[in-house]
One Martini backbone bead per residue (centre of mass of N, CA, C, O) as a GRO file, in nm:
protein
  486
    1MET     BB    1   2.333   3.774  -6.595
    2ASP     BB    2   2.375   3.574  -6.866
    3ALA     BB    3   2.527   3.640  -7.173
    4HIS     BB    4   2.388   3.426  -7.352
    5TYR     BB    5   2.096   3.519  -7.281
    6CYS     BB    6   2.116   3.809  -7.362
    7PHE     BB    7   2.177   3.772  -7.672
    8PHE     BB    8   1.923   3.620  -7.740
    9VAL     BB    9   1.718   3.848  -7.657
   10ASN     BB   10   1.817   4.070  -7.851
   11VAL     BB   11   1.748   3.927  -8.110
   12LYS     BB   12   1.447   3.882  -8.066
   13LEU     BB   13   1.372   4.189  -8.042
   14LEU     BB   14   1.469   4.285  -8.330
   15TYR     BB   15   1.269   4.099  -8.483
   16VAL     BB   16   1.003   4.215  -8.363
   17ARG     BB   17   1.031   4.518  -8.453
   18THR     BB   18   1.044   4.470  -8.762
   19ILE     BB   19   0.772   4.344  -8.810
   20LEU     BB   20   0.599   4.588  -8.689
   21LYS     BB   21   0.684   4.810  -8.900
   22ILE     BB   22   0.578   4.680  -9.148
   23ILE     BB   23   0.275   4.639  -9.066
   24VAL     BB   24   0.209   4.943  -9.033
   25ALA     BB   25   0.277   5.048  -9.314
   26ASN     BB   26   0.082   4.869  -9.473
   27ASN     BB   27  -0.188   4.961  -9.341
   28SER     BB   28  -0.168   5.276  -9.419
   29LEU     BB   29  -0.212   5.211  -9.727
   30ASN     BB   30  -0.481   5.045  -9.749
   31GLN     BB   31  -0.666   5.286  -9.607
   32ASP     BB   32  -0.653   5.440  -9.895
   33SER     BB   33  -0.958   5.502 -10.100
   34VAL     BB   34  -0.923   5.818 -10.266
   35LEU     BB   35  -0.734   5.775 -10.473
   36SER     BB   36  -0.604   5.777 -10.757
   37THR     BB   37  -0.516   5.583 -11.030
   38GLU     BB   38  -0.228   5.672 -11.040
   39LYS     BB   39  -0.179   5.671 -10.749
   40LYS     BB   40  -0.254   5.366 -10.711
   41LYS     BB   41  -0.017   5.268 -10.870
   42ASN     BB   42   0.203   5.376 -10.687
   43VAL     BB   43   0.093   5.236 -10.445
   44PHE     BB   44   0.103   4.941 -10.558
   45SER     BB   45   0.412   4.948 -10.595
   46ARG     BB   46   0.471   5.002 -10.300
   47GLY     BB   47   0.309   4.773 -10.175
   48PHE     BB   48   0.477   4.558 -10.308
   49PHE     BB   49   0.736   4.654 -10.184
   50LYS     BB   50   0.641   4.620  -9.902
   51ASP     BB   51   0.578   4.315  -9.918
   52LYS     BB   52   0.866   4.228  -9.974
   53GLN     BB   53   0.977   4.356  -9.714
   54LEU     BB   54   0.818   4.160  -9.533
   55ILE     BB   55   0.930   3.904  -9.636
   56LEU     BB   56   1.227   3.967  -9.590
   57GLY     BB   57   1.212   4.023  -9.293
   58ILE     BB   58   1.113   3.741  -9.196
   59ALA     BB   59   1.357   3.587  -9.319
   60MET     BB   60   1.577   3.726  -9.157
   61GLY     BB   61   1.466   3.668  -8.873
   62MET     BB   62   1.490   3.360  -8.900
   63MET     BB   63   1.796   3.352  -8.952
   64ILE     BB   64   1.888   3.493  -8.699
   65THR     BB   65   1.760   3.291  -8.487
   66PHE     BB   66   1.896   3.043  -8.581
   67GLY     BB   67   2.186   3.138  -8.546
   68ALA     BB   68   2.155   3.188  -8.234
   69ILE     BB   69   2.088   2.899  -8.158
   70LYS     BB   70   2.358   2.781  -8.272
   71LEU     BB   71   2.554   2.984  -8.112
   72LEU     BB   72   2.483   2.933  -7.798
   73PRO     BB   73   2.649   2.664  -7.730
   74MET     BB   74   2.927   2.769  -7.822
   75LEU     BB   75   2.935   3.006  -7.599
   76SER     BB   76   2.908   2.811  -7.354
   77THR     BB   77   3.175   2.631  -7.417
   78GLU     BB   78   3.356   2.919  -7.525
   79GLU     BB   79   3.438   3.103  -7.293
   80SER     BB   80   3.573   3.389  -7.221
   81PRO     BB   81   3.783   3.480  -6.966
   82THR     BB   82   3.758   3.801  -7.007
   83THR     BB   83   3.418   3.800  -6.955
   84ALA     BB   84   3.422   3.693  -6.692
   85THR     BB   85   3.250   3.733  -6.376
   86PRO     BB   86   3.319   3.741  -6.072
   87ILE     BB   87   3.205   3.599  -5.760
   88THR     BB   88   3.143   3.761  -5.444
   89GLN     BB   89   3.184   3.740  -5.086
   90SER     BB   90   3.119   3.837  -4.794
   91PRO     BB   91   3.223   3.817  -4.480
   92LYS     BB   92   3.123   3.669  -4.189
   93THR     BB   93   3.010   3.738  -3.888
   94PRO     BB   94   3.086   3.674  -3.579
   95GLN     BB   95   2.942   3.482  -3.319
   96THR     BB   96   2.828   3.514  -3.006
   97VAL     BB   97   2.897   3.256  -2.759
   98THR     BB   98   2.811   2.988  -2.561
   99VAL     BB   99   2.949   2.722  -2.355
  100THR     BB  100   3.013   2.372  -2.328
  101SER     BB  101   3.048   2.040  -2.178
  102VAL     BB  102   3.123   1.709  -2.182
  103GLU     BB  103   2.977   1.488  -1.949
  104THR     BB  104   2.964   1.296  -1.661
  105TYR     BB  105   2.685   1.091  -1.566
  106PRO     BB  106   2.470   0.972  -1.320
  107LEU     BB  107   2.265   0.693  -1.401
  108LYS     BB  108   1.938   0.610  -1.322
  109HIS     BB  109   1.791   0.294  -1.299
  110THR     BB  110   1.442   0.232  -1.334
  111LEU     BB  111   1.133   0.113  -1.174
  112GLU     BB  112   0.786   0.105  -1.238
  113ALA     BB  113   0.522   0.090  -1.000
  114THR     BB  114   0.241  -0.048  -0.827
  115GLY     BB  115   0.024   0.010  -0.531
  116THR     BB  116  -0.103  -0.094  -0.204
  117ILE     BB  117  -0.244  -0.019   0.088
  118VAL     BB  118  -0.156  -0.193   0.399
  119PRO     BB  119  -0.165  -0.341   0.679
  120VAL     BB  120   0.065  -0.494   0.883
  121GLU     BB  121  -0.158  -0.521   1.141
  122SER     BB  122  -0.465  -0.678   1.155
  123ILE     BB  123  -0.717  -0.642   1.426
  124PRO     BB  124  -0.959  -0.832   1.555
  125ILE     BB  125  -1.236  -0.755   1.768
  126TYR     BB  126  -1.396  -0.951   2.009
  127SER     BB  127  -1.637  -1.125   2.194
  128GLN     BB  128  -1.622  -1.340   2.463
  129LYS     BB  129  -1.928  -1.279   2.489
  130THR     BB  130  -2.224  -1.427   2.405
  131GLY     BB  131  -2.557  -1.301   2.395
  132LEU     BB  132  -2.497  -0.991   2.442
  133GLN     BB  133  -2.568  -0.663   2.508
  134ILE     BB  134  -2.516  -0.345   2.379
  135LEU     BB  135  -2.480  -0.056   2.578
  136GLU     BB  136  -2.173   0.064   2.519
  137ILE     BB  137  -1.975   0.312   2.328
  138PHE     BB  138  -1.614   0.450   2.324
  139ALA     BB  139  -1.553   0.412   2.007
  140ASP     BB  140  -1.414   0.501   1.686
  141GLU     BB  141  -1.349   0.565   1.377
  142GLY     BB  142  -0.995   0.683   1.365
  143GLU     BB  143  -0.916   0.611   1.652
  144TRP     BB  144  -0.702   0.609   1.914
  145ILE     BB  145  -0.578   0.328   2.106
  146ASN     BB  146  -0.519   0.156   2.419
  147PRO     BB  147  -0.419  -0.047   2.638
  148GLY     BB  148  -0.706  -0.120   2.831
  149GLN     BB  149  -0.925   0.010   2.671
  150THR     BB  150  -1.255   0.082   2.665
  151LEU     BB  151  -1.508   0.007   2.413
  152VAL     BB  152  -1.728  -0.192   2.553
  153SER     BB  153  -2.059  -0.248   2.697
  154LEU     BB  154  -2.218  -0.499   2.860
  155ASP     BB  155  -2.455  -0.704   2.975
  156ASN     BB  156  -2.408  -0.813   3.357
  157SER     BB  157  -2.618  -0.928   3.560
  158VAL     BB  158  -2.560  -1.229   3.583
  159GLU     BB  159  -2.250  -1.209   3.656
  160GLN     BB  160  -2.297  -1.060   3.920
  161ALA     BB  161  -2.451  -1.284   4.074
  162GLN     BB  162  -2.228  -1.513   4.036
  163LEU     BB  163  -2.007  -1.355   4.190
  164GLN     BB  164  -2.161  -1.348   4.471
  165GLN     BB  165  -2.181  -1.646   4.519
  166ALA     BB  166  -1.874  -1.716   4.510
  167LYS     BB  167  -1.808  -1.532   4.741
  168ALA     BB  168  -1.961  -1.670   4.965
  169ARG     BB  169  -1.806  -1.947   4.948
  170VAL     BB  170  -1.532  -1.836   5.023
  171ALA     BB  171  -1.620  -1.744   5.310
  172LYS     BB  172  -1.695  -2.024   5.423
  173HIS     BB  173  -1.421  -2.175   5.381
  174GLU     BB  174  -1.254  -1.982   5.548
  175ALA     BB  175  -1.398  -2.034   5.827
  176ARG     BB  176  -1.345  -2.333   5.848
  177LEU     BB  177  -1.035  -2.322   5.831
  178ALA     BB  178  -1.002  -2.147   6.078
  179GLU     BB  179  -1.124  -2.334   6.285
  180LEU     BB  180  -0.925  -2.572   6.251
  181ARG     BB  181  -0.665  -2.409   6.315
  182ALA     BB  182  -0.761  -2.298   6.604
  183GLY     BB  183  -0.912  -2.521   6.739
  184ASN     BB  184  -1.031  -2.623   7.052
  185ARG     BB  185  -1.229  -2.554   7.309
  186VAL     BB  186  -1.271  -2.607   7.637
  187GLU     BB  187  -1.577  -2.620   7.641
  188GLU     BB  188  -1.601  -2.848   7.441
  189ILE     BB  189  -1.450  -3.066   7.607
  190ALA     BB  190  -1.633  -3.052   7.847
  191GLN     BB  191  -1.887  -3.127   7.698
  192ALA     BB  192  -1.780  -3.405   7.599
  193LYS     BB  193  -1.738  -3.518   7.883
  194ALA     BB  194  -2.042  -3.493   7.975
  195SER     BB  195  -2.145  -3.684   7.757
  196VAL     BB  196  -1.993  -3.935   7.848
  197GLN     BB  197  -2.109  -3.949   8.127
  198GLN     BB  198  -2.399  -3.973   8.042
  199MET     BB  199  -2.369  -4.229   7.868
  200GLU     BB  200  -2.286  -4.404   8.101
  201ALA     BB  201  -2.533  -4.372   8.273
  202ASN     BB  202  -2.720  -4.491   8.057
  203LEU     BB  203  -2.588  -4.761   8.039
  204ALA     BB  204  -2.622  -4.850   8.335
  205GLN     BB  205  -2.932  -4.840   8.323
  206ALA     BB  206  -2.961  -5.041   8.091
  207GLU     BB  207  -2.838  -5.278   8.239
  208ALA     BB  208  -3.026  -5.284   8.468
  209ASP     BB  209  -3.289  -5.316   8.309
  210LEU     BB  210  -3.204  -5.585   8.171
  211THR     BB  211  -3.160  -5.760   8.433
  212LEU     BB  212  -3.448  -5.732   8.526
  213ALA     BB  213  -3.583  -5.854   8.271
  214GLN     BB  214  -3.446  -6.132   8.295
  215GLU     BB  215  -3.564  -6.206   8.569
  216ARG     BB  216  -3.863  -6.193   8.482
  217VAL     BB  217  -3.855  -6.408   8.277
  218GLN     BB  218  -3.776  -6.642   8.456
  219ARG     BB  219  -4.021  -6.630   8.637
  220ASN     BB  220  -4.240  -6.645   8.416
  221GLN     BB  221  -4.161  -6.922   8.313
  222SER     BB  222  -4.235  -7.074   8.572
  223LEU     BB  223  -4.524  -6.978   8.586
  224GLU     BB  224  -4.609  -7.101   8.316
  225ALA     BB  225  -4.537  -7.393   8.388
  226GLU     BB  226  -4.757  -7.384   8.630
  227SER     BB  227  -4.996  -7.208   8.534
  228VAL     BB  228  -5.023  -6.906   8.642
  229ILE     BB  229  -4.967  -6.805   8.368
  230THR     BB  230  -4.973  -6.680   8.067
  231ARG     BB  231  -4.845  -6.669   7.764
  232ASP     BB  232  -4.875  -6.374   7.713
  233ARG     BB  233  -4.740  -6.268   7.956
  234LEU     BB  234  -4.460  -6.384   7.882
  235ASP     BB  235  -4.429  -6.229   7.616
  236GLU     BB  236  -4.421  -5.943   7.748
  237VAL     BB  237  -4.163  -5.988   7.901
  238ILE     BB  238  -3.973  -6.058   7.672
  239ASN     BB  239  -4.026  -5.795   7.507
  240GLU     BB  240  -3.907  -5.609   7.724
  241GLU     BB  241  -3.618  -5.727   7.723
  242ARG     BB  242  -3.555  -5.655   7.434
  243ILE     BB  243  -3.575  -5.350   7.479
  244LYS     BB  244  -3.348  -5.325   7.690
  245ARG     BB  245  -3.131  -5.425   7.508
  246GLY     BB  246  -3.154  -5.206   7.280
  247THR     BB  247  -3.092  -4.978   7.473
  248LEU     BB  248  -2.811  -5.067   7.547
  249GLU     BB  249  -2.686  -5.056   7.278
  250GLU     BB  250  -2.726  -4.763   7.212
  251ASN     BB  251  -2.568  -4.661   7.453
  252GLN     BB  252  -2.298  -4.785   7.365
  253ALA     BB  253  -2.272  -4.610   7.101
  254ARG     BB  254  -2.298  -4.328   7.219
  255LEU     BB  255  -2.042  -4.361   7.396
  256THR     BB  256  -1.842  -4.407   7.177
  257GLU     BB  257  -1.884  -4.138   7.021
  258ALA     BB  258  -1.818  -3.953   7.264
  259LYS     BB  259  -1.532  -4.051   7.294
  260GLU     BB  260  -1.431  -3.979   7.012
  261LYS     BB  261  -1.489  -3.671   7.032
  262LEU     BB  262  -1.315  -3.632   7.275
  263ALA     BB  263  -1.049  -3.721   7.152
  264GLN     BB  264  -1.050  -3.510   6.916
  265LEU     BB  265  -1.050  -3.252   7.092
  266GLU     BB  266  -0.793  -3.329   7.242
  267ALA     BB  267  -0.620  -3.373   6.948
  268GLY     BB  268  -0.748  -3.226   6.742
  269PRO     BB  269  -0.711  -3.164   6.417
  270ARG     BB  270  -0.667  -3.317   6.127
  271ARG     BB  271  -0.488  -3.298   5.855
  272GLU     BB  272  -0.690  -3.393   5.645
  273THR     BB  273  -0.904  -3.191   5.718
  274ILE     BB  274  -0.733  -2.932   5.657
  275ALA     BB  275  -0.682  -3.008   5.361
  276GLN     BB  276  -0.973  -3.022   5.269
  277ALA     BB  277  -1.041  -2.729   5.348
  278VAL     BB  278  -0.831  -2.602   5.149
  279ALA     BB  279  -0.947  -2.713   4.882
  280GLU     BB  280  -1.214  -2.590   4.898
  281LEU     BB  281  -1.131  -2.309   4.900
  282ALA     BB  282  -0.993  -2.310   4.632
  283GLU     BB  283  -1.241  -2.387   4.463
  284ALA     BB  284  -1.389  -2.131   4.534
  285LYS     BB  285  -1.187  -1.929   4.423
  286ALA     BB  286  -1.184  -2.032   4.123
  287GLU     BB  287  -1.483  -1.960   4.078
  288TYR     BB  288  -1.448  -1.669   4.124
  289GLN     BB  289  -1.254  -1.606   3.893
  290VAL     BB  290  -1.444  -1.688   3.669
  291ARG     BB  291  -1.666  -1.487   3.732
  292LEU     BB  292  -1.497  -1.248   3.695
  293ALA     BB  293  -1.402  -1.289   3.402
  294GLN     BB  294  -1.698  -1.289   3.289
  295LEU     BB  295  -1.735  -0.990   3.377
  296GLU     BB  296  -1.498  -0.863   3.227
  297ASN     BB  297  -1.611  -0.970   2.930
  298THR     BB  298  -1.830  -0.730   2.921
  299LYS     BB  299  -1.563  -0.588   2.847
  300ILE     BB  300  -1.416  -0.428   2.585
  301ILE     BB  301  -1.066  -0.459   2.521
  302SER     BB  302  -0.771  -0.332   2.439
  303PRO     BB  303  -0.475  -0.494   2.336
  304VAL     BB  304  -0.374  -0.243   2.176
  305ARG     BB  305  -0.208  -0.019   1.994
  306GLY     BB  306  -0.419   0.192   1.772
  307LYS     BB  307  -0.627   0.202   1.474
  308ILE     BB  308  -0.938   0.246   1.382
  309THR     BB  309  -1.097   0.121   1.071
  310LYS     BB  310  -1.340  -0.048   1.208
  311ARG     BB  311  -1.711  -0.047   1.292
  312GLU     BB  312  -1.957  -0.289   1.405
  313ALA     BB  313  -2.069  -0.172   1.643
  314LYS     BB  314  -2.408  -0.159   1.814
  315LEU     BB  315  -2.661  -0.047   1.968
  316GLY     BB  316  -2.827  -0.358   2.081
  317ASP     BB  317  -2.659  -0.567   2.002
  318ILE     BB  318  -2.569  -0.902   1.964
  319THR     BB  319  -2.328  -1.106   2.038
  320THR     BB  320  -2.081  -1.268   1.841
  321ALA     BB  321  -1.826  -1.501   1.702
  322SER     BB  322  -1.827  -1.387   1.375
  323ARG     BB  323  -1.826  -1.075   1.461
  324PRO     BB  324  -1.647  -0.796   1.474
  325LEU     BB  325  -1.638  -0.498   1.633
  326PHE     BB  326  -1.329  -0.449   1.551
  327THR     BB  327  -1.054  -0.278   1.348
  328VAL     BB  328  -0.697  -0.286   1.403
  329ILE     BB  329  -0.400  -0.092   1.370
  330GLU     BB  330  -0.106  -0.156   1.468
  331ASN     BB  331   0.041   0.153   1.532
  332GLY     BB  332  -0.054   0.240   1.233
  333ARG     BB  333   0.075   0.041   1.040
  334LEU     BB  334   0.204   0.068   0.705
  335GLU     BB  335   0.196  -0.071   0.368
  336LEU     BB  336   0.349  -0.152   0.048
  337GLN     BB  337   0.218  -0.328  -0.234
  338ILE     BB  338   0.420  -0.430  -0.501
  339LYS     BB  339   0.372  -0.490  -0.851
  340ILE     BB  340   0.571  -0.711  -1.044
  341PRO     BB  341   0.733  -0.874  -1.278
  342GLU     BB  342   0.908  -1.163  -1.276
  343THR     BB  343   1.131  -1.057  -1.485
  344GLN     BB  344   1.229  -0.819  -1.253
  345LEU     BB  345   1.367  -0.978  -0.996
  346THR     BB  346   1.676  -0.946  -1.067
  347ARG     BB  347   1.663  -0.616  -1.000
  348ILE     BB  348   1.586  -0.710  -0.696
  349ARG     BB  349   1.631  -0.596  -0.353
  350ARG     BB  350   1.688  -0.556  -0.043
  351GLY     BB  351   1.701  -0.199   0.037
  352GLN     BB  352   1.596  -0.057  -0.176
  353THR     BB  353   1.516   0.246  -0.327
  354VAL     BB  354   1.191   0.425  -0.285
  355LEU     BB  355   0.975   0.634  -0.482
  356ILE     BB  356   0.692   0.792  -0.355
  357THR     BB  357   0.381   0.854  -0.528
  358SER     BB  358   0.097   1.051  -0.640
  359ASP     BB  359  -0.161   1.106  -0.877
  360LYS     BB  360  -0.352   1.285  -0.669
  361ASP     BB  361  -0.084   1.387  -0.484
  362PRO     BB  362   0.193   1.582  -0.548
  363THR     BB  363   0.292   1.625  -0.246
  364LEU     BB  364   0.332   1.305  -0.231
  365LYS     BB  365   0.662   1.258  -0.118
  366PHE     BB  366   0.893   0.974  -0.081
  367GLN     BB  367   1.131   0.765   0.092
  368THR     BB  368   1.226   0.423   0.079
  369LYS     BB  369   1.215   0.062   0.151
  370ILE     BB  370   1.268  -0.272   0.102
  371ARG     BB  371   1.166  -0.524   0.328
  372GLU     BB  372   1.014  -0.739   0.113
  373ILE     BB  373   1.004  -1.055  -0.066
  374GLU     BB  374   0.784  -1.244  -0.186
  375PRO     BB  375   0.802  -1.589  -0.259
  376LEU     BB  376   0.532  -1.574  -0.403
  377ILE     BB  377   0.373  -1.620  -0.710
  378ASP     BB  378   0.132  -1.532  -0.923
  379GLU     BB  379  -0.036  -1.754  -1.135
  380THR     BB  380  -0.199  -1.555  -1.304
  381SER     BB  381  -0.015  -1.278  -1.337
  382ARG     BB  382   0.293  -1.305  -1.278
  383GLN     BB  383   0.349  -1.171  -0.996
  384ALA     BB  384   0.533  -0.984  -0.764
  385THR     BB  385   0.590  -0.896  -0.414
  386LEU     BB  386   0.647  -0.575  -0.263
  387VAL     BB  387   0.759  -0.463   0.059
  388VAL     BB  388   0.678  -0.149   0.203
  389ASP     BB  389   0.751   0.111   0.398
  390LEU     BB  390   0.556   0.349   0.598
  391PRO     BB  391   0.500   0.625   0.720
  392SER     BB  392   0.369   0.850   0.922
  393ASN     BB  393   0.053   0.951   0.762
  394PRO     BB  394  -0.254   1.102   0.727
  395SER     BB  395  -0.269   1.050   0.405
  396LEU     BB  396  -0.252   0.748   0.480
  397LYS     BB  397  -0.455   0.481   0.342
  398PRO     BB  398  -0.622   0.211   0.321
  399GLY     BB  399  -0.635   0.147  -0.039
  400MET     BB  400  -0.442   0.298  -0.166
  401PHE     BB  401  -0.274   0.446  -0.458
  402LEU     BB  402   0.064   0.395  -0.560
  403ARG     BB  403   0.392   0.501  -0.666
  404GLY     BB  404   0.692   0.328  -0.764
  405THR     BB  405   1.056   0.409  -0.771
  406ILE     BB  406   1.315   0.196  -0.869
  407VAL     BB  407   1.659   0.158  -0.803
  408THR     BB  408   1.859  -0.066  -0.970
  409ARG     BB  409   2.086   0.126  -1.106
  410ILE     BB  410   2.426   0.272  -1.166
  411SER     BB  411   2.554   0.488  -1.441
  412ASN     BB  412   2.779   0.613  -1.675
  413THR     BB  413   2.711   0.904  -1.861
  414LEU     BB  414   2.670   1.111  -2.117
  415SER     BB  415   2.632   1.480  -2.105
  416VAL     BB  416   2.410   1.759  -2.186
  417PRO     BB  417   2.258   2.029  -2.238
  418LEU     BB  418   1.947   2.069  -2.369
  419GLU     BB  419   2.012   2.345  -2.516
  420SER     BB  420   2.242   2.225  -2.717
  421VAL     BB  421   2.006   2.077  -2.859
  422LEU     BB  422   1.883   1.999  -3.192
  423PRO     BB  423   1.603   1.923  -3.327
  424GLN     BB  424   1.489   1.714  -3.590
  425GLU     BB  425   1.262   1.611  -3.833
  426ASP     BB  426   1.390   1.304  -3.847
  427GLY     BB  427   1.472   1.275  -3.510
  428SER     BB  428   1.723   1.400  -3.479
  429ALA     BB  429   2.044   1.542  -3.366
  430LEU     BB  430   2.202   1.873  -3.300
  431VAL     BB  431   2.547   1.993  -3.274
  432TYR     BB  432   2.803   2.239  -3.181
  433LEU     BB  433   3.132   2.227  -3.243
  434VAL     BB  434   3.426   2.348  -3.106
  435LYS     BB  435   3.697   2.474  -3.265
  436PRO     BB  436   4.016   2.586  -3.261
  437ASP     BB  437   3.935   2.825  -3.494
  438ASN     BB  438   3.656   2.937  -3.427
  439THR     BB  439   3.459   2.714  -3.511
  440VAL     BB  440   3.195   2.513  -3.646
  441GLU     BB  441   3.045   2.183  -3.595
  442ALA     BB  442   2.818   1.976  -3.733
  443ARG     BB  443   2.657   1.726  -3.524
  444ARG     BB  444   2.537   1.415  -3.494
  445VAL     BB  445   2.324   1.273  -3.243
  446GLU     BB  446   2.263   1.038  -2.988
  447THR     BB  447   1.989   1.013  -2.776
  448GLY     BB  448   1.827   0.982  -2.460
  449GLU     BB  449   1.767   1.064  -2.157
  450ILE     BB  450   1.621   1.275  -1.956
  451LEU     BB  451   1.758   1.458  -1.700
  452SER     BB  452   1.857   1.622  -1.465
  453ASN     BB  453   1.923   1.962  -1.483
  454GLN     BB  454   1.873   1.991  -1.799
  455ARG     BB  455   1.966   1.700  -1.918
  456ILE     BB  456   2.123   1.483  -2.167
  457GLU     BB  457   2.172   1.185  -2.318
  458ILE     BB  458   2.463   1.040  -2.472
  459LEU     BB  459   2.532   0.777  -2.695
  460LYS     BB  460   2.627   0.927  -2.975
  461GLY     BB  461   2.904   1.159  -3.107
  462LEU     BB  462   3.066   1.191  -2.823
  463ARG     BB  463   3.308   1.323  -2.603
  464GLU     BB  464   3.467   1.379  -2.335
  465GLY     BB  465   3.527   1.737  -2.312
  466GLU     BB  466   3.377   1.864  -2.528
  467THR     BB  467   3.291   2.149  -2.709
  468LEU     BB  468   2.991   2.343  -2.690
  469VAL     BB  469   2.726   2.501  -2.781
  470LEU     BB  470   2.466   2.665  -2.602
  471LYS     BB  471   2.423   2.955  -2.722
  472GLY     BB  472   2.314   3.017  -3.065
  473THR     BB  473   2.240   2.763  -3.249
  474ALA     BB  474   2.002   2.883  -3.441
  475TYR     BB  475   2.231   3.073  -3.608
  476LEU     BB  476   2.389   2.826  -3.719
  477LYS     BB  477   2.654   2.692  -3.915
  478ASP     BB  478   2.857   2.511  -4.076
  479GLY     BB  479   3.169   2.693  -4.027
  480ASP     BB  480   3.113   2.912  -3.834
  481PRO     BB  481   3.198   3.184  -3.674
  482ILE     BB  482   3.324   3.262  -3.346
  483VAL     BB  483   3.275   3.413  -3.015
  484LEU     BB  484   3.411   3.421  -2.715
  485PRO     BB  485   3.375   3.504  -2.412
  486GLN     BB  486   3.574   3.685  -2.169
   0.00000   0.00000   0.00000
């Protein structure tokens, strides 16, 4: 306690005690009411004396207090050095701490964006034949299919009948061509010769009949001129002659035809005939192939290896050209289309690493690369699209939402363990720097991002290689001594 203050308190207490004693004595005299008159006079004289003492004591107390008040500032400004008591503090015990150093850390600058999974190549499978009923379905959504695998069977009764007709025509033309190429048989040539001989005999008979008819006409003309026969009889003879002439001409034509046939048989088939037969056979075979293809089209075949993502085919439905029966992802390949603002395009290039994560599935995490940056920017959202390859993973499905973290660049920055930094109420941060004399210096620093391995970026306040207190910072103050572990 200060000496000046103590002096003032003591004076005040002395004044209070004096006043109390006078009041008590005066009250004890006033309470005695049975004293004699003479005694009352003595008491009165003493009471008066006591009253004078009371007044005198009050006055003295006021004077003492006033003097003490006046004296107190003088004592405070002119304190004697011999009366001041020095204040001493015991030295603080050094605290044992662990230390760390300020190090350079490779900082990865990243860009976070979101995207949607889509197929790399989505193939719709249609029916080549329309208007046919679906009889059987051999595949379903989620299944893997291979090239040439039958997916759907359609009603093909009409196509089967058309194919059989085409097959019969092919057989007919094949037989005709084989006959032509084999040539004519001896029996056919002999038969043709006999036919020529018969035609010659018929022609000779017709010539003889015509000659006879002509002679009869001449005789009857003479008889009619002599009026031996009537004109009607002459007309009958003339008409008979005309019939014989027609028969002769007919036999001459038949003989000519028989001779030509014989000549053809003896010469064999003409090249033009064989070529025509070949063309007719080829046409029949082409028609057969068309009918066979139409029959094959009544089976829906997978064109690629892939995974079925959607099945529209239903038993009993009629096929149309507008609705696909299946939708297949070729080889099950998926990609992630990430949307980023166009202002960030300068930080992106093909081949950059992307860390893929899922907000719904924490276990889904892998790295991939940017395969393509689409050249067009959406005019409405002003966003660009990055195409990222995805690995084969049963957890990945078209339409899923994923998050991508893209490493845009890597720079070196100063970092310290997060444990060595003390956050302050004003938002700043404090570290304790180890000085050469084994004391600490409290230093405010500016921090940046929290890094991996429980470290934090230091933007300002430290230099590389400086030593900091790692553990024990909560009990230190600026200038405290420390002991480093041996």
